[in-house]
C-alpha positions as CSV (number, residue, x, y, z in Angstrom):
1,M,-3.2,24.4,50.3
2,K,-1.0,22.0,52.2
3,E,-3.9,21.4,54.6
4,V,-6.1,20.4,51.7
5,R,-3.4,17.9,50.5
6,V,-3.1,16.4,54.0
7,M,-6.9,16.0,54.2
8,V,-7.2,14.5,50.8
9,R,-4.3,12.1,51.4
10,F,-5.8,11.0,54.7
11,H,-9.2,10.1,53.2
12,I,-7.7,8.4,50.1
13,E,-5.2,6.4,52.1
14,M,-8.1,5.2,54.4
15,E,-9.5,3.6,51.3
16,G,-6.3,1.5,50.8
17,Y,-4.7,3.6,48.0
18,E,-1.1,4.6,47.9
19,V,-0.7,8.4,47.6
20,E,2.2,10.6,46.4
21,E,2.2,14.4,46.9
22,A,3.6,17.3,44.9
23,S,3.6,21.0,46.1
24,S,3.8,22.5,42.6
25,G,2.8,21.9,39.0
26,K,6.5,21.4,38.0
27,E,7.0,18.9,40.7
28,G,3.7,17.2,39.9
29,L,4.6,16.7,36.2
30,E,8.0,15.2,37.3
31,Q,6.3,12.8,39.7
32,I,3.7,11.7,37.1
33,A,6.5,11.0,34.6
34,L,8.4,9.0,37.3
35,C,5.6,7.2,39.2
36,R,3.0,6.7,36.4
37,P,0.0,6.9,38.7
38,D,-3.4,5.5,38.1
39,L,-5.2,8.8,39.0
40,V,-4.2,12.5,39.5
41,L,-6.1,14.8,41.9
42,L,-5.2,18.2,40.6
43,D,-5.7,21.4,42.5
44,Y,-6.5,24.5,40.4
45,H,-4.5,26.9,42.5
46,M,-0.7,26.1,42.6
47,P,2.2,28.4,43.2
48,D,3.8,28.1,39.8
49,M,0.9,27.4,37.4
50,T,-2.8,26.8,37.4
51,G,-4.3,23.3,37.3
52,L,-5.6,24.0,33.8
53,T,-2.0,24.8,32.6
54,M,-0.7,21.6,34.1
55,L,-3.6,19.6,32.6
56,Q,-2.8,21.0,29.2
57,K,0.9,20.2,29.6
58,L,-0.1,16.6,30.5
59,R,-2.4,16.1,27.5
60,Q,0.1,17.8,25.1
61,S,2.6,15.1,26.2
62,N,0.0,12.5,25.2
63,D,-0.3,11.4,28.9
64,K,-3.7,9.9,29.3
65,V,-3.7,9.4,33.0
66,P,-7.2,10.1,34.5
67,V,-7.4,13.6,36.2
68,V,-9.9,14.9,38.7
69,M,-9.7,18.7,39.1
70,L,-10.2,20.3,42.6
71,T,-11.0,24.0,43.0
72,A,-12.6,26.4,45.5
73,D,-13.7,28.6,42.7
74,S,-17.4,28.6,41.9
75,N,-16.7,29.7,38.3
76,Q,-18.4,27.2,36.0
77,G,-16.1,28.3,33.2
78,I,-13.2,26.6,34.9
79,A,-15.1,23.3,35.1
80,V,-16.1,23.6,31.4
81,Q,-12.5,24.4,30.4
82,A,-11.1,21.5,32.5
83,F,-13.4,19.0,30.8
84,R,-12.4,20.5,27.4
85,D,-8.8,20.1,28.2
86,G,-9.3,16.4,29.1
87,A,-10.2,16.2,32.8
88,D,-12.2,13.2,33.8
89,D,-14.1,14.8,36.7
90,F,-14.4,17.9,38.7
91,I,-14.9,18.6,42.4
92,S,-15.6,22.0,44.0
93,K,-14.2,22.8,47.4
94,P,-15.1,22.5,50.2
95,F,-16.1,19.0,49.4
96,D,-17.5,16.1,51.4
97,P,-14.9,13.3,52.0
98,D,-17.4,10.7,51.1
99,F,-18.1,12.4,47.8
100,L,-14.3,12.6,47.2
101,K,-14.1,8.8,47.7
102,I,-17.0,8.2,45.4
103,V,-15.4,10.3,42.6
104,V,-12.0,8.5,43.0
105,S,-13.6,5.1,43.0
106,R,-15.8,5.9,40.0
107,T,-12.9,7.3,38.0
108,L,-10.7,4.3,38.7
109,K,-13.5,1.9,37.8
110,S,-13.9,3.7,34.6
111,L,-10.2,3.4,33.9
112,K,-10.3,-0.4,34.7
113,L,-13.3,-0.7,32.3
114,Q,-11.3,1.1,29.6
115,I,-8.4,-1.3,30.1
116,M,-10.7,-4.3,29.9
117,L,-12.3,-3.0,26.7
118,Q,-8.8,-2.4,25.2
119,E,-7.7,-5.9,26.1
120,S,-11.0,-7.3,24.7
121,E,-10.4,-5.4,21.5
122,V,-6.8,-6.8,21.3
123,A,-8.1,-10.3,21.9
124,R,-10.8,-9.8,19.3
125,R,-8.3,-8.7,16.7
126,A,-6.0,-11.6,17.5
127,A,-8.9,-14.0,17.1
128,E,-9.8,-12.4,13.7
129,Q,-6.2,-12.7,12.6
130,A,-6.1,-16.3,13.7
131,N,-9.3,-17.0,11.7
132,H,-7.9,-15.2,8.7
133,L,-4.7,-17.2,8.9
134,K,-6.7,-20.4,9.3
135,S,-8.9,-19.6,6.3
136,R,-5.8,-18.7,4.2
137,F,-4.1,-21.9,5.2
138,I,-7.1,-24.0,4.2
139,E,-7.4,-22.1,0.9
140,N,-3.7,-22.6,0.1
141,M,-3.8,-26.2,1.1
142,N,-6.9,-26.8,-1.1
143,H,-5.3,-25.0,-4.0
144,E,-1.9,-26.8,-3.7
145,A,-3.5,-30.2,-3.1
146,R,-5.9,-29.9,-6.0
147,T,-3.3,-28.5,-8.4
148,S,-0.8,-31.4,-7.7
149,T,-3.5,-34.1,-7.6
150,N,-5.1,-32.9,-10.8
151,G,-1.6,-32.8,-12.4
152,V,-1.0,-36.4,-11.3
153,N,-4.3,-37.6,-12.5
154,G,-4.0,-35.7,-15.8
155,F,-0.6,-36.9,-16.6
156,L,-1.5,-40.5,-15.7
157,D,-4.6,-40.4,-17.9
158,I,-2.4,-39.2,-20.8
159,A,0.2,-41.9,-20.1
160,V,-2.4,-44.7,-20.2
161,K,-3.7,-43.4,-23.6
162,K,-0.1,-43.3,-24.9
163,I,0.6,-46.8,-23.7
164,T,-2.6,-48.2,-25.4
165,K,-1.3,-46.6,-28.6
166,G,2.1,-48.2,-28.1
167,E,3.8,-44.9,-27.5
168,V,5.8,-46.1,-24.4
169,A,8.5,-43.5,-24.5
170,E,6.0,-40.7,-24.6
171,A,4.0,-42.4,-21.8
172,L,7.1,-42.5,-19.6
173,K,7.6,-38.8,-19.9
174,F,4.1,-38.1,-18.6
175,I,4.6,-40.7,-15.8
176,T,7.7,-38.8,-14.8
177,W,5.8,-35.5,-14.6
178,A,3.1,-37.2,-12.5
179,H,5.8,-38.5,-10.2
180,E,7.2,-34.9,-9.9
181,N,3.7,-33.6,-9.0
182,S,3.3,-36.3,-6.4
183,D,6.7,-35.5,-4.9
184,R,5.8,-31.8,-4.8
185,L,2.6,-32.6,-2.8
186,L,4.5,-34.8,-0.3
187,T,7.1,-32.1,0.2
188,L,4.4,-29.6,1.0
189,F,2.8,-31.9,3.5
190,D,6.2,-32.6,5.1
191,R,6.9,-28.9,5.4
192,I,3.5,-28.2,7.0
193,I,4.0,-31.0,9.5
194,D,7.6,-29.8,10.1
195,L,6.5,-26.2,10.8
196,S,3.6,-27.3,13.1
197,Q,5.9,-29.5,15.2
198,L,8.6,-26.8,15.4
199,Q,6.0,-24.3,16.6
200,A,4.6,-26.7,19.1
201,G,8.1,-27.5,20.5
202,H,7.8,-31.2,19.5
203,I,11.1,-31.2,17.6
204,I,14.2,-32.5,19.5
205,Y,17.3,-30.6,18.4
206,R,20.6,-32.4,18.3
207,F,23.0,-29.7,19.3
208,M,26.7,-30.2,18.6
209,Q,29.8,-28.2,17.6
210,K,29.5,-27.6,13.8
211,E,31.9,-25.8,11.5
212,L,30.1,-23.1,9.4
213,Q,32.1,-24.1,6.3
214,E,30.2,-27.4,6.3
215,L,26.9,-25.6,6.4
216,V,27.9,-23.3,3.6
217,N,29.1,-26.2,1.4
218,Y,25.8,-28.1,2.0
219,A,23.8,-25.0,1.0
220,I,25.8,-24.4,-2.1
221,E,25.5,-28.1,-3.2
222,N,21.7,-27.8,-2.8
223,V,21.4,-24.6,-4.9
224,E,24.2,-25.2,-7.5
225,I,22.0,-26.7,-10.2
226,Y,19.5,-23.9,-10.0
227,A,22.2,-21.3,-10.1
228,Q,23.8,-22.8,-13.2
229,A,20.4,-22.8,-15.0
230,K,20.2,-19.0,-14.5
231,N,23.9,-18.4,-14.9
232,I,24.1,-17.0,-11.4
233,Q,27.4,-16.9,-9.5
234,I,27.5,-17.7,-5.8
235,K,30.3,-15.8,-4.0
236,T,31.3,-16.4,-0.4
237,N,34.0,-14.9,1.7
238,T,37.0,-16.9,2.8
239,L,36.1,-18.4,6.2
240,E,38.4,-18.8,9.1
241,K,37.7,-21.9,11.2
242,I,34.4,-20.8,12.8
243,S,32.2,-23.3,14.6
244,V,28.8,-22.9,16.3
245,W,26.8,-24.9,18.8
246,C,23.8,-25.9,16.7
247,D,21.7,-28.7,15.2
248,G,23.7,-29.1,12.0
249,L,20.8,-30.6,10.0
250,R,18.4,-27.8,10.9
251,M,20.9,-25.0,10.5
252,G,22.0,-26.4,7.2
253,Q,18.3,-26.4,6.2
254,V,18.2,-22.6,7.0
255,F,21.4,-21.9,5.0
256,A,20.1,-23.8,2.0
257,E,16.7,-22.2,2.1
258,L,18.2,-18.7,2.2
259,L,20.5,-19.4,-0.8
260,I,17.7,-21.2,-2.8
261,N,15.5,-18.1,-2.3
262,A,18.2,-15.8,-3.3
263,V,18.8,-17.7,-6.5
264,K,15.1,-18.2,-7.2
265,Y,14.3,-14.5,-7.0
266,S,17.4,-13.1,-8.6
267,Q,17.6,-12.1,-12.3
268,K,19.6,-14.2,-14.7
269,D,23.4,-13.5,-15.1
270,T,23.7,-11.9,-11.7
271,V,25.6,-12.6,-8.4
272,V,24.4,-13.9,-5.1
273,T,26.7,-13.4,-2.1
274,L,26.9,-15.2,1.2
275,Q,29.1,-13.3,3.8
276,I,29.9,-14.5,7.3
277,T,31.4,-12.5,10.1
278,K,31.9,-13.2,13.8
279,E,31.7,-10.6,16.6
280,D,31.0,-10.5,20.3
281,G,30.0,-14.2,20.6
282,F,27.6,-14.0,17.6
283,V,27.9,-15.1,14.0
284,K,26.2,-13.0,11.3
285,V,25.4,-14.5,7.9
286,L,24.3,-12.1,5.1
287,V,22.7,-13.5,2.0
288,T,22.3,-10.9,-0.7
289,D,20.4,-11.4,-3.9
290,A,19.9,-9.4,-7.1
291,G,16.1,-9.7,-7.3
292,C,13.2,-7.2,-7.3
293,G,13.3,-6.5,-3.5
294,I,10.5,-6.7,-1.0
295,P,7.9,-3.9,-0.3
296,D,8.7,-2.2,3.0
297,G,5.3,-3.2,4.4
298,E,6.1,-6.9,3.8
299,L,9.5,-7.1,5.4
300,E,8.0,-8.8,8.5
301,S,5.0,-10.6,7.0
302,I,7.3,-12.4,4.5
303,F,8.1,-14.7,7.4
304,D,4.5,-15.7,8.0
305,P,3.4,-19.2,6.7
306,F,1.9,-19.2,3.1
307,T,3.1,-15.6,2.6
308,L,4.9,-14.5,-0.6
309,S,6.1,-11.1,-1.6
310,S,3.6,-9.2,-3.8
311,R,6.6,-8.7,-6.2
312,T,7.2,-12.4,-6.9
313,D,5.5,-12.2,-10.3
314,H,8.3,-13.1,-12.6
315,G,7.9,-16.8,-12.7
316,A,9.4,-17.8,-9.4
317,S,7.3,-20.4,-7.6
318,G,6.9,-21.0,-3.9
319,K,4.5,-22.0,-1.2
320,G,5.6,-19.4,1.5
321,L,6.7,-22.0,4.1
322,G,10.5,-21.9,3.8
323,L,11.1,-18.6,5.6
324,A,8.6,-19.4,8.3
325,L,10.5,-22.6,9.0
326,C,13.8,-20.7,8.9
327,R,12.6,-18.1,11.5
328,Q,11.3,-20.8,13.9
329,I,14.6,-22.8,13.7
330,V,16.7,-19.7,14.2
331,R,14.6,-18.6,17.2
332,D,15.0,-22.0,18.7
333,H,18.8,-21.5,18.4
334,G,18.6,-18.2,20.3
335,G,19.1,-16.1,17.2
336,K,17.1,-14.0,14.8
337,I,16.6,-13.5,11.1
338,L,15.7,-10.2,9.3
339,V,15.5,-8.9,5.8
340,D,16.2,-5.4,4.4
341,N,16.2,-4.0,0.9
342,N,19.5,-3.1,-0.8
343,P,20.0,0.5,-1.9
344,E,20.1,-0.3,-5.6
345,K,18.2,-3.6,-6.1
346,G,17.5,-6.9,-4.4
347,S,17.4,-7.7,-0.7
348,T,19.7,-9.0,2.0
349,F,18.7,-11.6,4.6
350,S,20.6,-11.3,7.9
351,L,20.9,-14.4,10.1
352,I,22.4,-13.8,13.6
353,I,23.1,-16.8,15.8
354,P,25.1,-17.2,19.0
355,V,28.3,-19.2,18.9
356,Q,27.3,-21.0,22.0
357,H,23.5,-21.5,22.4
358,K,22.2,-21.3,26.0
């Protein structure tokens, strides 16, 4: 048996391949787990187990490494069973060295082809996903632009009619609504441009030492009017003097967006909390709402552009760009942002950023 291994090794190495040997099935399984070979030449006769037993153990462990079975037995049943158990090819001994080389080359080429096909499939799916996102982007843009533009035109038409009737006060009301629709459309365009520039790396961050209390105060000021309208309390923990190295404007935007979302999707007469802790060179910000939560299958996709939770059906509006902006800004600061559902109701967004960005 050792003589066979020596001969096989000699001819395979002559073709430029690196070869590792094992004298038993147990040793072979250990080496395969350790070395992760591209191909296994497996002898049927081994001191501790048959080649079929080892092959079965390999496949049971979900190891898909290509296997070529070698045996001196003329029993066709062994060959049939080997193929059933997942062997890629079979060689009967004694064998011609040139035939051995052909089988090895053929099996490795087949493996390479499978890898290429898998990579091609991954690329195809990625292209399909990109086309889907592009189509969804165009559909959303078309919807939002038409809605806001139609609103502007409609309100202005009514305002003109009111003015011709001398109803100036009423006309001003419709002009104000037209102005609000126009602002909404401009905000949408600004956010889209902002996100595209962030993703392309065209935004220059102005990093400086910034106290977290300033960011918290900025966020609360931005959301206070919305919270009062729904009688929602915003509670924060008492902060020690913690500062981080960040772009204050951009990180303030993240804090405000998370608080605004928490208030937007929470029920009336509830509490939204913002808790900050510091540990091992990182700051962790937890924003907890009292809303309807997010389906488990959407906890990641909620950060994709133009994506809203399927549960946001209780009057809360949004374009699905805020969280995408937040994630990009946080990543650019060397941090991460996640969301989980609370045990009872609502969800908690976790923002983790380093105190000193490298």
